N, C-alpha and C positions, 0 to 999 in steps of 0.2 A: 585324407581330406583335401579336396582341391581348394585353390584360392577363392573361387567363387562361393564354395560352400562355407569357407571360413568367413568371408565378407558377409554372407547372408546370416550367419549365426551372430556376428557382431551387431548387425543391424537389428536383429530381434532382441538383443540384450539392451540396446540403447534406451528404448522406452521404459525399461525397468528402473533406470537411474532416477528419474523424477519420483517414481513410486517409493524408492528407498529414502529420498530426501523428505518426502511427506511424512515418513515415520519418525523423523528425528525428534519432534516434540513429544511423541508418544513413548519413545525409548529412553530419551535423555530427560531425566527428572530434575537435574540441577539447572536452575534458571541462568546461572552464569555461563554454563556450557551452551545453552540455547543462544545466549547473547553472542558467544564466540562463533557459533555456526552462522548466525545472522551477519556478523561482521565479515566473515569469509565471503558470504553471498554478496554483500554490499561492495566489497573490494572487487569481486569478480565482475560485477556490472561494469565497472570502469575498465578493468584489465581486458575484458572481452573485446571492447571497442579499440583499446590501445593496441591489442595484438595485431589487428589489421594494419595499423600504422607502422608499428615497429617490426613485428614478425613477418608480415607479408610484404608490405611496401618498402621496408628497410629504412624508414625515416626515424632518426634518433630523437624522439620527443621525450624530454625529461621534465617538462613543465606542466604536465596534466594536473598536478596538484592545484594549479591556479584555476583551472576550469572546475575542479572539484569544489574549491572555495566559493566560486561564483554561484554554483548550483546550490550549495548549502545556505549561503546568506540570502540568495533570492528566495529560497523556500521559507526561511525564517521570517523574512520581511513580508512576503505575500500572505503566508498562512497565519503569521503571528500578528503583525501590525494592521494589515488590511483585511484580516479574517476571511481570506479566500479559502475555499474548501481544500484540504490538504492534498487530495488527489489531483485537483486542477493545478495547485501550486507546484506539485512535483512535475507535472507535464510542462508547465510554463518554464520551470527551471531547466528542463531538458531542451526545450526550444531555444531559450536564451543562450545556453552554453553551445548549442549547435550553431547559432548565429555568431557567437564569439569565435568558435573554431573556424567558421567560414571566413570571417574577416581577418583572423590571424593568419590563416593559411594562404590567403590571396597574395601577400607579398613574400612571406617567409618560405613557402614551399618551392620557390624558384631558387633557393640557396642550396649549396652543397650540404652534405650531412652534418659536418661539425658546426657550421655556421647556423644551420637550422636548429640544432640542439641548443646553441647559445641564445637564439631568439626565444625559444620556448622557456628556457631558464629565466631570462630577463622578464618575460611576461609573468611568470609565477611570482617573481620578486615584486614586480609592480603591483600586482593584485594584493599581495600581503600589505604593502605600504598604504595602498588606498583604503583597505579595510581598517587600518589603524587611524588614518587621517580623517576619515569620514565618521567621526564618533557620533554625530547626530543621527546617522542612518544605521550604522552597524554596531554601535556601542563601543567602538574603539578597542583599546587593549583590554577592557573589562569584558568584552564579548556580549553575547545575548543568548537568551534561552530559546530553545526550539520547540514548537508545538508538536503534540502527538497526533497521530492519525485517528480518525473517528472509528467507531464500531463498524465492523467486527475486527478492526486492526489495532485496537487500543491496548490489547494485552500482548505479552511477550510472544505467545504462540501465534496470535493473529498477525502480529507484525512480521514474524518469521515467514508466514505463508505469503504475505504481501511481497516481501523482498524476494522470496523464492520464485514467485510468479514473474516478477520483473526480470530476475536473473535468467530464468528459462526462456523468456521471450527474447531477450538480448542474445542469449546463446544461440537460439534458433536462427535469428537474423544473421548473426556473424557466421555461423556454420554454413548457412545457405549461400551467403555471399562469397565465402572463401572457396566453396566447391564449384561455383559456376564460372563463367568466362571472366567475371569481374575479379574473382580471386586469382585466376591464372594470369590475368593482366597485371595484378599487383606483384606477383612473384616475378614476372618477366621484367618489369621496370625496376624491381629491387636488384636483380642480377645485372641489368645494363639498361640505363635510360635510353641510350642511343639505339641499341638493338630493338627495344620495345617500340620506340618511335618509328623506326624503319619498318616495323611490321604493321604499322597503322594503329597502334594503341595510343589513345589520347592520354599521354603521361600526366600532364598537369591536372587535367580534369579528374583523372582517377585518384591521384593523390589528394586532391581537394575533397572529393566525395568521401574518401576513407577518413580524412581528418575531421570533416564535419560530423560524420557518424560517431566518431570517437568523442567529439564534443557533446553530442546528445547523451551518450552513455555516461559521460563524466557528470553532466548536470543531473541526471536521474540518480546516480550514485551519491552526489552531494546532498540531494534532498533526503534520501534515505539515511545517509550518514548523520546528518544533522538531527533527525528525529531519533535515531538510535542513541546518540550521545546525549541528547536532551539539552546540553549547554555547550557552546563553542566559543572559542577565542581565536584570533588570528594565529596564535602559536600552534594551533592544531594543524596548520597547513604549511609546515616548514619544508625545506628542500629535501630532508631525509625521507619524508613520505612520498615525494615525487620519485626519488630514487628507488624506493621500495617497490612501486609499481613497475618501474623499468626492470629491476632485478628479477621480479616474478616472471617476466617473459624470458629473460636471459637464462634463468635457472630451468624454466619449464621447456624452453626450446621453441623454435619458430616452425612455420609451415603446418601447424596444427593448433587446436584449441585445448586438447586434453592436457598437454604439457604445461602451458601457462596456468591452467586451473590448479593442477597439482602444485605448481610453484607458489601460487597464491595461498592455497590451504596450508602448505608446509611453512611458509614464512610468516603467516599469521599465527599459527599455533606455536612456532618456535619460541617466542618470548614467554609464553605460558609454561613451556617445558623447562625453560632456563630461568624461571623466576628466582630460585635460590642464588643464581649467578647474575643478578640484574646488572651489575657493573660490567659484565663481560658480554652484554647483548650485542654491541657493535662488532666485537671480536668474533662472536659466533656467526654473525651474518657474513663477515669477511672470510672466515674459514670455510663456510658452506659454499660461498660463491667460488672460492679458489679451488675447492675439491671438485665441484661440478665442472668448472672450465677445464681442469686438467684431466679429469677422468671421462666425463661425457660432455664434450664441448658443444654438442648439438642439443643438450638438454634432456630432461626426463622423458618428454614425449617421443623423441627419436630413439632413446634407449628402449622404451617399451615396444615401439614398433619393430626395432631390430630383434628383440627377444621373440616377438610373435612370429616374425619371418623365419628365424632359425628353427623355432618349434615346428612350423609348418613344413619347412624343408626337411627336417628330420623325419616327420611323419610320412612325407611323400617318398623319401628314400627308402624307408622301411616297407612301404606299400609296394614299391617297384622292384623289390628283390626277386630275382628269377627263381623259379622252381627247377633247380638243376636236375633232380631225379626224374621229373616228368620230361624234361628236355632230352635227357639221355635215353629214356625209353622210346621217345618219339623218333630220335635219330636211328636207334637200333632197329626199330620196326620198319622205318623207311628203307633201310639198307636190305632188310630181308624181304621187302616187297609186300608186306602185310600191313593192315591198319594197326595203329598203336592202341 
C-alpha cells in the first residue's frame, strides 16, 4: 500500500469517529460514565485551542485556567442572574474570553517563553483572587450555582450531544488552521522567531491570533464546565487544573491534535481508575509524565505516527521483494536469444 493510499484510507475513517461518539449515550447506560465522557469533551474544547498555542506556536501558557474561570462565571452570571438564553450566554462567554486573551496577549506575547509562562500564571492567580473578592457578583468563596441548558439539552444525553457538537466544531477549526499556511507559520515561529520573521511571517500577529482563538475556546469550555458541574466555587480553578491542561499536551505530543486528545482522555479517566488509591493521585500523574518523557518524549501522537510509518514501510518492503525465479528465467532466455 502506497503512502497516498494509506492517507486516503485514513481520511475515509476520520468521518466515522464522530459517528462513534454519537453512539456513546446509546452504548453506555451508566449516567456517571456519560458524565465522564462529557467532561473529556469539555476539557478537549479548551485543550484543542491551547494546542495551537503550546504545541504549534511553542508558547508556554500555564494560566488558561483563568480564562476557563472567566468563561464559567460569565455564563453563570449572564444565564443565571440576567436570565439570558444559555446558548447566547455561552457564545458571550467565548467572545469575552477571546477579548481577554487578546488583551492579555498584547503585552505578554512579546516576552520570551519562561516570562510569558509567568505572566499567564499570574493572570490565573489574579482571576481567582478577584472571584473571591467580588462576593456581590460571584458569590465569593461560597460560589454560585450554574443554570442548565434548555431543552433538548436539559438531560444528560442532550447535554452530551451539545458538548460533542461544540467539541467537533472546535476540532474542525483547529485542524483546518493547523494544516494550512497559518499552522505552518506557527511551527516556523516555534522553531525560530528570527528565521520566521526573516521569511516574512508576521510573528507577533500570528501568536496573538492563536492566543485569542484559545481564549474563545477556553470561554466556551468554561460555560459548558459550569453547567456540567452545576455549582462552582473559586477553588475549582486552582493552579493544578491549569497544569492539567498543559500536561495533556505534553503527554499527547505537539504538531498534531490526536495526541493531545488522547492525553486529555487518559488523564481525565486516570483518577477514576485510581479511585482506590486516591491519596496517590498526584504520584500517578507524576509517574505517567516521567514515563512518557523518558520513553516517548514527543508524546502519544508521534508514537502512533511512527508505528504507522513503520507498518507502511514494512508493507512496501514486502511488496517490493523481487521474484528471483522469474528474473533468472528472463536472464537465461535472453542469453539463449529467445523470448522468456
